[in-house]
Every structure is written in C-alpha cells, then in structure tokens.
C-alpha positions as CSV (number, residue, x, y, z in Angstrom):
1,M,0.0,0.0,0.0
2,A,2.9,2.3,0.8
3,T,4.4,1.6,-2.6
4,K,1.2,2.5,-4.3
5,H,1.0,5.8,-2.5
6,A,4.6,6.6,-3.4
7,T,4.1,5.9,-7.1
8,D,1.0,8.1,-7.0
9,L,2.9,11.2,-6.1
10,E,3.4,14.0,-8.6
11,W,6.9,15.0,-9.5
12,W,6.8,18.1,-7.3
13,Q,5.7,16.0,-4.3
14,T,8.7,13.5,-4.2
15,R,11.7,13.6,-1.8
16,R,14.0,13.9,-4.8
17,F,12.3,17.1,-5.8
18,V,12.6,18.5,-2.3
19,V,16.4,17.7,-2.3
20,A,16.8,19.2,-5.7
21,M,15.1,22.5,-4.6
22,A,17.3,22.6,-1.5
23,L,20.4,22.2,-3.6
24,L,19.2,24.7,-6.1
25,A,18.7,27.2,-3.3
26,A,22.4,27.1,-2.5
27,V,23.6,27.9,-6.1
28,P,23.7,31.7,-5.9
29,L,26.2,31.5,-3.0
30,L,28.6,29.1,-4.6
31,W,30.7,31.7,-6.5
32,P,31.2,34.7,-4.1
33,D,34.1,34.3,-1.6
34,I,32.1,36.5,0.8
35,P,28.3,36.4,0.5
36,P,27.4,39.9,-0.7
37,L,24.9,40.8,2.0
38,V,24.9,44.3,3.4
39,D,25.6,43.8,7.1
40,L,27.6,40.5,6.8
41,P,31.1,42.0,6.5
42,G,30.4,44.0,9.7
43,H,29.5,40.8,11.5
44,M,32.6,39.1,10.2
45,G,34.7,41.9,11.7
46,R,33.1,41.1,15.1
47,Y,33.8,37.4,14.6
48,R,37.5,38.2,14.2
49,V,37.5,40.1,17.5
50,Q,35.7,37.3,19.3
51,L,38.2,34.7,18.0
52,D,41.5,36.7,18.3
53,L,40.9,39.5,20.8
54,Y,43.8,38.4,23.0
55,R,46.0,37.0,20.2
56,Y,46.5,40.6,18.9
57,P,46.9,42.8,22.0
58,W,46.0,46.1,20.2
59,L,42.5,44.7,19.6
60,T,41.9,44.9,23.4
61,D,42.7,48.6,23.3
62,W,40.1,49.2,20.7
63,Y,37.2,46.8,21.4
64,D,35.5,45.2,24.3
65,F,34.0,41.7,23.8
66,K,32.3,39.8,26.6
67,W,30.3,36.7,26.2
68,S,26.8,36.9,27.7
69,L,23.5,35.1,27.2
70,I,21.5,37.2,24.7
71,G,18.9,36.3,22.0
72,N,21.2,37.0,19.1
73,L,24.1,34.5,19.0
74,G,23.3,32.0,16.3
75,I,26.3,32.4,13.9
76,D,28.5,33.8,16.7
77,I,28.5,30.4,18.5
78,L,28.9,28.4,15.3
79,V,31.9,30.5,14.3
80,Q,33.4,29.9,17.7
81,I,33.1,26.1,17.1
82,F,34.1,25.8,13.5
83,A,36.3,28.7,12.5
84,P,39.4,27.4,14.3
85,V,39.2,24.3,12.1
86,L,37.8,25.7,8.8
87,G,38.9,29.3,8.9
88,L,36.6,32.3,9.5
89,E,35.6,33.1,5.9
90,L,34.9,29.5,4.9
91,T,32.9,28.9,8.1
92,V,30.8,32.0,7.5
93,K,30.2,31.1,3.8
94,L,29.1,27.6,4.7
95,I,26.7,28.7,7.4
96,V,25.2,31.4,5.2
97,M,24.9,28.9,2.3
98,A,22.9,26.6,4.5
99,I,20.2,29.2,5.3
100,P,18.3,29.2,2.0
101,P,18.2,25.4,1.7
102,L,16.9,25.1,5.2
103,I,14.1,27.6,4.5
104,V,13.2,25.6,1.4
105,V,13.1,22.3,3.2
106,G,11.2,23.8,6.1
107,L,8.4,25.3,3.9
108,L,8.0,22.2,1.8
109,W,8.0,20.0,5.0
110,I,5.3,22.2,6.6
111,A,3.2,21.9,3.5
112,R,3.6,18.1,3.5
113,E,2.6,17.8,7.1
114,V,-0.5,20.1,6.8
115,H,-1.8,19.0,3.4
116,G,-0.6,15.4,3.3
117,R,1.1,16.2,0.0
118,I,3.0,19.2,-1.3
119,P,0.6,21.5,-3.2
120,A,1.9,22.9,-6.5
121,T,1.3,26.4,-5.3
122,A,4.0,25.9,-2.5
123,L,6.7,26.3,-5.2
124,F,6.0,30.0,-5.4
125,A,7.1,30.5,-1.8
126,L,10.6,29.0,-2.3
127,P,12.3,32.2,-3.8
128,L,11.5,34.0,-0.5
129,A,14.5,32.1,0.9
130,Y,16.4,35.1,-0.7
131,C,14.1,37.7,0.8
132,F,15.1,41.3,1.6
133,P,16.1,40.5,5.2
134,F,18.6,38.0,3.9
135,Q,20.0,40.5,1.3
136,F,20.3,43.0,4.2
137,G,22.6,40.5,6.0
138,F,20.4,39.9,9.1
139,V,22.2,36.5,9.3
140,N,21.3,35.5,12.9
141,F,17.7,36.4,12.3
142,M,17.7,34.4,9.0
143,L,19.4,31.4,10.6
144,S,16.8,31.4,13.3
145,M,14.0,31.5,10.8
146,A,15.7,28.8,8.7
147,L,15.6,26.6,11.9
148,A,12.2,27.7,13.1
149,L,10.4,26.4,9.9
150,P,11.7,22.8,10.1
151,M,11.1,22.9,13.8
152,F,7.5,23.8,13.2
153,A,7.2,21.0,10.7
154,F,8.7,18.6,13.3
155,W,6.2,20.0,15.9
156,L,3.3,19.2,13.5
157,R,4.6,15.7,12.7
158,L,4.9,14.8,16.4
159,G,1.4,16.1,17.0
160,R,0.0,14.2,14.1
161,L,1.6,11.0,15.4
162,G,0.2,11.7,18.9
163,K,3.7,11.9,20.5
164,F,2.9,14.9,22.8
165,R,5.1,13.9,25.7
166,L,8.1,13.3,23.4
167,R,7.4,16.6,21.7
168,A,7.2,18.5,25.0
169,A,10.5,17.0,26.2
170,L,12.3,17.8,22.9
171,F,11.1,21.3,22.4
172,V,12.1,22.6,25.8
173,P,15.8,22.6,24.8
174,L,15.1,23.2,21.1
175,S,13.1,26.4,21.9
176,C,15.9,27.6,24.2
177,A,18.5,27.0,21.5
178,L,16.3,28.8,18.9
179,W,16.0,31.8,21.2
180,I,19.7,31.9,21.7
181,C,20.1,31.9,17.9
182,H,17.7,34.8,17.6
183,T,14.7,35.9,19.5
184,F,12.6,36.5,16.4
185,G,12.8,32.9,15.3
186,W,11.6,31.6,18.6
187,G,8.7,34.1,18.6
188,V,7.6,33.0,15.1
189,L,7.8,29.3,16.1
190,G,5.6,30.1,19.1
191,V,3.0,31.9,16.9
192,L,2.9,29.1,14.4
193,A,2.7,26.3,17.0
194,F,0.0,28.1,19.0
195,S,-2.2,28.6,15.9
196,A,-1.8,25.0,14.9
197,E,-2.7,23.8,18.4
198,M,-5.7,26.1,18.5
199,V,-7.1,24.6,15.3
200,R,-6.5,21.0,16.5
201,E,-8.1,21.6,19.9
202,H,-11.0,23.5,18.3
203,D,-11.8,20.4,16.2
204,R,-11.5,18.2,19.3
205,A,-13.9,20.3,21.3
206,K,-16.4,20.7,18.5
207,E,-18.7,17.7,19.1
208,T,-18.8,17.8,22.9
209,V,-19.7,21.5,23.0
210,E,-22.3,21.3,20.3
211,H,-24.3,18.9,22.4
212,R,-24.3,21.3,25.4
213,F,-25.2,24.5,23.5
214,N,-28.0,24.8,21.0
215,P,-27.2,28.3,19.7
216,V,-24.5,28.2,17.1
217,T,-22.7,31.3,18.4
218,S,-22.4,30.1,21.9
219,A,-21.0,26.8,20.8
220,G,-18.5,28.5,18.5
221,L,-17.3,30.8,21.2
222,K,-17.0,28.0,23.7
223,R,-15.0,25.9,21.3
224,W,-12.6,28.7,20.6
225,A,-12.2,29.5,24.3
226,I,-11.3,25.8,25.0
227,A,-9.0,25.8,22.0
228,W,-7.2,28.9,23.2
229,F,-6.7,27.5,26.7
230,R,-5.6,24.0,25.6
231,G,-3.5,25.3,22.8
232,G,-1.6,27.5,25.3
233,L,-1.0,24.4,27.5
234,H,0.4,22.5,24.6
235,C,2.8,25.4,23.9
236,L,4.2,25.6,27.4
237,P,7.4,23.7,26.4
238,L,8.2,26.7,24.2
239,A,7.8,29.2,27.1
240,L,11.1,28.8,29.0
241,P,12.9,31.4,26.8
242,M,10.6,34.0,28.2
243,L,12.6,33.9,31.4
244,L,15.8,34.3,29.4
245,M,14.2,37.3,27.6
246,V,13.4,39.0,31.0
247,A,16.9,38.4,32.3
248,W,18.5,39.8,29.0
249,R,16.4,42.9,28.7
250,S,16.6,43.8,32.4
251,G,20.4,43.9,32.4
252,Q,22.2,47.0,33.6
253,H,23.9,47.9,30.3
254,V,21.0,47.1,27.9
255,T,20.2,50.0,25.6
256,G,18.0,50.6,22.6
257,Q,14.6,52.1,22.2
258,T,11.4,50.7,20.8
259,A,9.8,53.2,18.4
260,D,8.0,54.0,15.1
261,W,4.7,52.2,15.6
262,F,2.1,51.8,12.9
263,N,4.3,53.2,10.1
264,W,1.9,52.2,7.3
265,Q,4.0,53.7,4.6
266,A,7.0,51.6,5.6
267,K,4.9,48.5,6.1
268,F,3.5,48.8,2.6
269,A,7.0,49.4,1.3
270,W,8.3,46.2,3.0
271,L,5.6,44.2,1.1
272,T,6.9,45.5,-2.2
273,M,10.5,44.9,-1.2
274,M,10.1,41.2,-0.2
275,L,12.3,40.0,-3.1
276,R,14.5,43.2,-3.4
277,D,17.9,42.5,-4.8
278,R,19.2,44.3,-7.9
279,W,16.6,44.9,-10.7
280,I,13.5,46.8,-9.4
281,S,11.2,45.7,-12.2
282,F,12.1,42.0,-11.8
283,D,11.9,42.1,-8.0
284,V,8.7,44.1,-7.7
285,G,7.1,42.1,-10.5
286,S,8.0,38.9,-8.8
287,G,6.4,40.2,-5.6
288,A,3.3,41.3,-7.5
289,L,3.0,37.8,-8.9
290,L,2.9,36.3,-5.4
291,G,0.3,38.8,-4.4
292,L,-1.7,38.0,-7.5
293,I,-1.7,34.3,-6.6
294,L,-2.8,35.0,-3.1
295,C,-5.6,37.3,-4.3
296,Q,-6.7,34.8,-7.0
297,S,-6.9,32.0,-4.4
298,F,-9.8,33.8,-2.7
299,R,-11.8,33.9,-5.9
300,D,-11.0,30.6,-7.5
301,P,-13.5,27.8,-6.5
302,N,-10.9,25.2,-7.2
303,I,-8.6,26.4,-4.4
304,E,-9.0,26.6,-0.6
305,Y,-6.8,27.6,2.4
306,S,-5.7,25.2,5.1
307,R,-7.4,26.2,8.3
308,N,-4.2,25.4,10.1
309,L,-1.9,27.6,8.1
310,G,-4.7,30.1,7.4
311,L,-4.9,30.9,11.1
312,S,-1.1,31.0,11.3
313,T,-1.1,33.5,8.5
314,L,-3.7,35.7,10.3
315,F,-1.7,35.6,13.5
316,L,1.5,36.6,11.5
317,V,-0.4,39.4,9.8
318,A,-1.5,40.7,13.3
319,V,2.0,40.6,14.5
320,F,3.3,42.4,11.4
321,V,0.7,45.1,11.9
322,L,1.5,45.5,15.6
323,L,5.3,45.4,15.4
324,P,7.0,48.7,15.4
325,R,9.8,49.4,13.0
326,I,12.4,49.6,15.8
327,V,12.5,47.1,18.6
328,F,15.2,47.4,21.4
329,G,17.2,49.6,19.0
330,S,17.2,47.1,16.2
331,A,15.6,48.6,13.0
332,Y,13.4,46.9,10.4
333,A,11.7,44.6,12.9
334,D,8.4,44.4,11.0
335,M,10.2,44.2,7.7
336,R,11.8,41.0,8.7
337,L,8.5,39.3,9.2
338,A,6.8,40.3,5.9
339,P,8.3,37.7,3.5
340,F,7.7,34.8,5.9
341,M,4.1,35.9,6.5
342,V,3.6,35.7,2.7
343,A,5.4,32.4,2.5
344,I,3.1,30.8,5.1
345,A,0.1,32.2,3.2
346,L,1.4,30.7,-0.1
347,I,2.0,27.2,1.4
348,A,-1.5,27.3,3.0
349,I,-3.1,27.2,-0.5
350,R,-4.3,23.8,-1.8
351,P,-6.7,22.5,-4.5
352,R,-10.2,21.3,-3.8
353,P,-12.9,19.6,-5.8
354,L,-16.2,21.6,-5.9
355,P,-19.7,20.7,-7.0
356,G,-19.5,23.6,-9.4
357,D,-17.0,21.7,-11.6
358,A,-19.1,18.6,-11.6
359,R,-22.2,20.6,-12.6
360,W,-20.3,22.2,-15.5
361,L,-19.1,18.8,-16.6
362,A,-22.5,17.3,-16.3
363,L,-24.0,20.0,-18.6
364,K,-21.2,19.5,-21.1
365,H,-21.4,15.7,-21.0
366,P,-25.0,14.8,-20.0
367,G,-24.5,11.1,-20.8
368,L,-21.7,10.5,-18.3
369,D,-22.3,8.8,-14.9
370,D,-21.0,10.2,-11.6
371,R,-18.0,7.9,-11.7
372,R,-16.8,9.1,-15.0
373,L,-17.6,12.7,-14.1
374,K,-15.4,12.4,-11.0
375,A,-12.6,10.9,-13.1
376,M,-12.8,13.8,-15.5
377,L,-12.8,16.2,-12.6
378,A,-9.8,14.6,-11.1
379,A,-8.0,14.7,-14.5
380,N,-8.9,18.4,-14.9
381,R,-7.6,19.3,-11.4
382,R,-4.4,17.3,-12.1
383,R,-3.7,19.2,-15.3
384,T,-4.4,22.5,-13.5
385,M,-1.9,21.6,-10.7
386,Q,0.7,20.5,-13.2
387,W,0.5,23.9,-14.9
388,F,0.8,25.5,-11.5
389,A,3.8,23.3,-10.7
390,T,5.5,24.0,-14.0
391,F,4.9,27.7,-13.8
392,G,6.1,27.6,-10.2
393,L,9.3,25.8,-11.1
394,V,10.0,28.3,-13.9
395,F,9.5,31.1,-11.3
396,V,12.0,29.4,-8.9
397,I,14.6,28.9,-11.7
398,A,14.2,32.5,-12.9
399,R,14.6,34.0,-9.5
400,T,17.6,31.7,-8.7
401,A,19.3,32.6,-12.0
402,G,18.7,36.3,-11.3
403,T,20.1,36.1,-7.8
404,T,23.1,34.1,-9.1
405,V,24.0,36.7,-11.7
406,S,23.5,39.5,-9.2
407,Y,25.8,37.9,-6.7
408,V,28.5,37.3,-9.3
409,L,28.4,41.0,-10.2
410,F,28.6,42.0,-6.5
411,D,31.5,39.7,-6.1
412,Q,33.4,41.5,-8.9
413,V,32.8,44.8,-7.1
414,Y,34.1,43.2,-3.8
415,D,37.2,41.9,-5.5
416,R,38.0,45.2,-7.0
417,Q,37.5,47.2,-3.8
418,L,39.3,44.8,-1.5
419,K,42.6,45.3,-3.4
420,A,42.9,48.3,-1.2
421,L,43.7,45.9,1.7
422,D,47.0,45.0,0.0
423,H,48.2,48.6,0.9
424,I,47.0,48.6,4.5
425,P,49.3,46.9,7.1
426,Q,48.2,44.6,9.8
427,G,47.1,46.4,13.0
428,A,46.6,49.8,11.3
429,R,44.1,52.3,12.7
430,L,41.9,52.7,9.7
431,I,39.0,55.2,9.2
432,S,36.8,54.5,6.2
433,F,34.2,56.5,4.4
434,V,31.7,54.7,2.2
435,G,29.6,56.7,-0.3
436,Q,25.8,56.6,0.1
437,N,22.8,58.4,-1.4
438,C,20.2,60.0,0.9
439,V,17.7,57.7,-0.8
440,A,19.3,54.3,-1.2
441,D,19.4,52.7,-4.6
442,W,17.2,49.7,-5.0
443,K,20.1,47.2,-5.4
444,M,22.1,48.8,-2.5
445,T,25.8,48.8,-2.9
446,R,26.5,46.1,-0.3
447,L,29.6,48.2,0.6
448,E,28.3,49.9,3.8
449,H,30.3,47.5,6.0
450,M,33.1,46.5,3.7
451,P,35.6,48.3,6.0
452,A,35.1,45.6,8.5
453,L,36.9,43.2,6.2
454,A,40.0,45.2,7.1
455,L,39.3,44.1,10.7
456,E,38.6,40.6,9.7
457,R,41.7,40.2,7.4
458,K,44.2,42.7,8.8
459,E,43.2,43.0,12.4
460,A,42.9,46.7,11.7
461,Y,40.7,49.2,13.6
462,T,37.6,50.1,11.6
463,N,34.9,52.7,12.4
464,D,32.0,50.7,11.1
465,Q,31.3,48.3,14.0
466,W,28.0,48.5,15.8
467,S,28.4,49.6,19.4
468,M,25.1,49.0,21.3
469,A,25.4,47.5,24.8
470,G,23.1,44.6,25.3
471,A,22.2,44.1,21.6
472,Q,25.5,42.3,20.8
473,L,28.7,41.2,22.5
474,L,31.1,43.8,21.0
475,T,31.4,47.4,21.9
476,T,34.0,50.0,20.8
477,K,36.1,51.7,23.4
478,Y,38.7,53.6,21.3
479,A,38.1,57.1,22.8
480,P,40.5,59.0,20.5
481,A,38.4,58.1,17.5
482,R,35.3,59.8,18.8
483,P,33.0,60.9,17.2
484,F,34.1,58.6,14.4
485,A,34.5,55.5,16.5
486,H,31.6,53.3,15.3
487,D,28.7,52.8,12.9
488,P,27.3,54.9,11.2
489,S,30.3,57.2,11.0
490,Q,31.6,55.2,8.0
491,I,28.6,56.2,5.9
492,T,29.0,59.6,4.1
493,T,26.9,61.5,1.6
494,L,27.2,64.5,-0.7
495,T,25.0,66.7,1.4
496,Q,23.3,66.4,4.8
497,C,20.4,63.9,4.5
498,P,17.2,64.7,6.4
499,R,16.5,62.4,9.5
500,E,19.9,60.7,9.1
501,Y,23.1,60.8,11.2
502,W,25.3,60.4,8.1
503,R,27.8,63.2,7.6
504,P,28.6,64.8,4.3
505,I,31.9,63.8,2.8
506,D,33.6,67.2,3.1
507,R,32.7,67.4,6.8
508,S,33.9,63.9,7.5
509,L,37.3,64.5,5.7
510,A,37.7,67.8,7.5
511,R,36.8,66.8,11.0
512,F,38.0,63.2,11.5
513,P,40.7,63.1,14.3
514,R,43.9,62.6,12.3
515,A,46.0,61.7,15.4
516,A,43.7,58.7,16.0
517,F,44.2,57.1,12.6
518,D,46.9,55.8,10.3
519,Y,45.0,55.4,7.1
520,V,41.9,56.7,5.3
521,W,39.9,54.4,3.0
522,L,37.5,56.0,0.6
523,I,35.0,53.5,-0.9
524,N,33.0,54.9,-3.8
525,P,32.8,58.3,-2.1
526,P,30.6,61.1,-3.4
527,P,32.5,64.1,-5.0
528,Y,34.6,65.9,-2.4
529,D,36.8,69.0,-2.2
530,P,40.5,67.9,-2.7
531,K,41.6,70.5,-0.1
532,Y,40.5,68.2,2.6
533,T,43.0,65.5,1.6
534,E,46.0,67.7,0.9
535,D,47.5,66.7,4.2
536,L,47.1,63.0,3.3
537,T,49.4,60.9,1.1
538,P,47.6,58.8,-1.6
539,I,49.0,55.3,-1.8
540,W,46.3,53.5,-3.8
541,R,43.5,54.4,-6.1
542,D,41.0,52.6,-8.3
543,G,38.5,54.9,-9.9
544,I,37.0,57.1,-7.2
545,S,38.0,54.7,-4.4
546,A,41.3,55.5,-2.7
547,V,43.6,54.8,0.3
548,F,45.5,57.7,2.0
549,K,48.2,57.6,4.6
550,V,47.9,60.1,7.4
551,N,51.3,61.8,7.3
552,H,52.0,62.6,10.9
553,V,51.2,59.0,12.2
554,D,53.9,56.4,11.9
555,V,52.9,52.8,11.5
556,A,54.7,50.3,13.8
557,P,56.8,47.8,11.8
558,V,56.4,44.1,11.9
559,T,59.1,42.4,14.0
560,K,61.0,39.3,12.8
561,N,59.3,37.0,15.2
562,G,55.9,38.0,13.8
563,D,54.8,40.1,16.8
564,F,52.9,43.3,16.0
565,P,53.4,46.0,18.6
566,L,50.6,48.5,19.3
567,P,50.4,51.3,16.8
568,P,51.5,54.7,18.4
569,R,48.8,56.8,19.9
570,G,48.3,60.5,19.8
571,K,46.0,63.0,21.4
572,T,42.7,63.6,19.6
573,P,42.2,67.2,18.5
574,L,38.8,68.8,19.2
575,Y,36.6,69.9,16.3
C-alpha cells in the first residue's frame, strides 16, 4: 500500500524534488568568496574580534568583547566552534549557504505535514528564501527562521503522530537553542505552533460543546475558548525562553529604544520589497506575482486555504501590523516578518474539488455517470496543478538565475574594492568613508560594512562596528576616535540627509581626528573638495576609491618573530 502511495505522487511531491530544490537554493552563494549581504562584513569583523581578541593585543585597546546570554548569538556560536578548524571566511560562507536550503526544506515539509502532499502552489514560496532581510545581512535572524520552519514541521509531525510527551521533552531545549540563535525565530515558532494547536483543539472540542449549547454562536465561542486554553497548555514547552528574555532585557547595560509604531507607509514598502535584490522591475514584478496568486486563491473555487496555516497567516499578519519598525534599538523589525508571512500564506493554499466543476461537466457531457464525471474532474484538477507546478518551477529557476547573476556582479565589485587591503598593514588604525545616497538605490551597494573586512583580514581598527550594549557582544572603546568610532560614522553622503546621522563627505574628511588614525579608506565616495585630503598621502586608487596615509602618524613595523606592537597613539584634536 505504501508503494502504491509513493508511485501516486506527482513530480513536485517527491523527496527527490525537495532535495533538488534545496540544492538549487544554495547555487547563488557558490561563487562569491564573501556572500554579498549588506551587514555581513560587519559581522565578520566582530567574529574576528571574538576569535582573536587576546591574540593581537591592540584589539583589546580598541574593542570590548564579553560573552553573555542574549537572544542573538546564532552564527557567533557556530563561528566559535568551526572557525578554528575551517577558517573564518569559509565557516561564515558555509553557514550562510545553509540558510536558503533550510528555508526551502522547512516550507515544503510544513506543506507536506499540513496537506498530506505538497501542493503545487507551494513552489512559489521558495524564492522567498532570498528575501530582503537575507539581502540585508540579518544573518542571525535568518538562521533562526531557517531553523524555526523545520522545527514547526517537526512539531506538526509529532502532534500528528500523537507523541505529545516526546514533543514536550524535545522542544524545551530546542526552543531555548532557537531563542539563543535569535529571539525572532523563537517568537515566530511560538505563533505558528499556537495557531496549529488552536485549530486542532477546536476540532476536538467541536462535538462535545455542540451537544451542550444549542445556539451556534455560543457553541462556537465555547469551542474557541477551549481551543485557546488547551493550545496554550500544549505550547508551554516553548515558554522557557521568556525567562531568558526577561533576564536579558533587564540587564544594567542594555540600551536601545522601541519606536516608530504603525508606520503604514513603511509596512506597505516592505511588502513591495520582499524580493528586493538588484533589478527593481524584476523584483517588484516577482512580488506582485505572489500577491496575485494570493488574491486569486480567494476567488478561485478550485482552491482553498488550510485552516491550520490560514490561522497561522492571520496571526502573523496581526504581529506584522502591531510590530514597530524599531525594537530594542534594532531597526526593520516588522520588515523581517513580511516575507515569511507571505510564504506561510502561499503554502496554505491547496486545490479542492467543488460541485460547481461537476455541474459544469454534467452539462457539457450529459450522458456520463457520476464515476466518469469524477474521473474527468480529477484529471482536470491534475492538469491545472501540473500547470501551476510547471509555472512555479519556472519562477523558482528564474529567481535563482537572477540572484546568481546579481551575486557574481557584486563579487566582482568586492574583489576590486578589496585590493585596497594590500596597501594597509596589519594592525593599522583605519578610518573609512563609504559613499551613500540619501535615498538608497534599489540594489544597494553592499559596501556599507566593507571596511570591517580590514578588521577581519588585517586586524585593523575600523569605524563601522555597531556599538550598542546589550544588543550584541562587542562594543568599541577607542576614545581617541570619537566621534568617528563606530557605525554609522563610515557612511558619508554628498549633502546632509534629512533624518539621518550620516555626515557629508567634506565634513567627514575635514573633521575626523587625524592623530587617532593611520590610514583613510574611501570606498565609492561622493564628490569631495580635494583640499580636505591635501595633508594625506595617496597610496592606492581605483576609480574614485582610494587609500590615503595620514602623514603625521607612523605605523609600527612588523618584527622578525611575527609580533605586531601596538600602533603609536596621539591626542585627539577637538573639532
């Protein structure tokens, strides 16, 4: 009987297809040495500090790094384990490469558990593995989501098999590990699991309550009240990280505001940017196609929504609406949820046979009996789903090809800009200025945190590290560099941008404390007045990018035994 069921599967419902889609999802990341994600180089600089803070003594003079239990440590912990063996850059690349395949497997596994078989429409959700939050380089968040989706599928499977005690025992440590990876993934897992348990408990309570209450409204309210309570009890194994959250956010040195509530303009923009990468027409058109499929599914009598995932989608929509843009100082909180909200909605869609089809066939073929009508209906539905699957596969391949080409082009830019590091010695005190427009280009340059690769490869000081106590483990403490000590001092523009902390390029070049730095790295800067670099010696140039040596600061030489003494210090002038 199992063999018959296996042979009855369509090509998009087989395990081979799932494996193929997972492998295809990793293709865009094969070529680049460093995944071209906006924030990732900045994180890599922090990883270098956590690995080698005490190996290079000057790092302790610039940065403070202390391990603590916070909900944002996913890749940090994996780097600590694997980088000493594989090297930092290879470790980061392999971890990041694993994120899209995990998302693909998670989405298809959830669809399999909920529907019994993978619906053809689920293929349209797969390109969201390369969503805008991934392109932005929110890697701990993305890793947590890549783990949360398979965890939810596993939760559903254990519930379907009735193994509730085993599930409770397993998900206590799993939920804690997911929270440590990133708080957001744990929160999404809780929302998905609670909605699934509510539907299951609602169906269990349906018959018993209906016999006690004659009015339909009373029975319905009673069933949902019972489902709410019992669903919460089932989700208690996921609740332990709440204590970890309280301990984390009540720490003495935790900073960061929560602000910008109900910014409807931004929320609508996030929906249009779900697949933002390089080409605005391609990316917005792809997102519009997903929206069209979701809208059409409400009108098409051949399609229905799973009650399980439908309720999950409604819960995620509510969270998306209520989330502010900034949570605990971390921006784009609501933006991160948007693509996964849409992905769950897409995999909630499934085909259904309706009497309307049968009546249409009966009118067209009045001589057919019910058995043959049902066979024709099944064949018609199968052809429709095959078209959906074929179109979905074309969509996946097209998006994957586009992302691959985009990443190759970004990698070429990286290779060209990183030649500057050949002219910067190890342990240098480096200040960098990266050109930016007041309104960011759609493709984004992916260069905003490229200076951190000087920290990662050369153990140099860079002014692009985030420094927010409680949000991450690293803070900057190099006082002479102020007010150019940390992010966003590396971002510079042609003129002062409204509502931004970025400085114009002329002001940055004129006012940075020369005594605190050895070198200046300009990365695609906007046009600037050459008089502000007259006291600097150019040592490398490629187009408008350049490296200058600060004349009055001497760089300490490398000794024969390989030790690198601390670079000389100077007093910081006041501006």
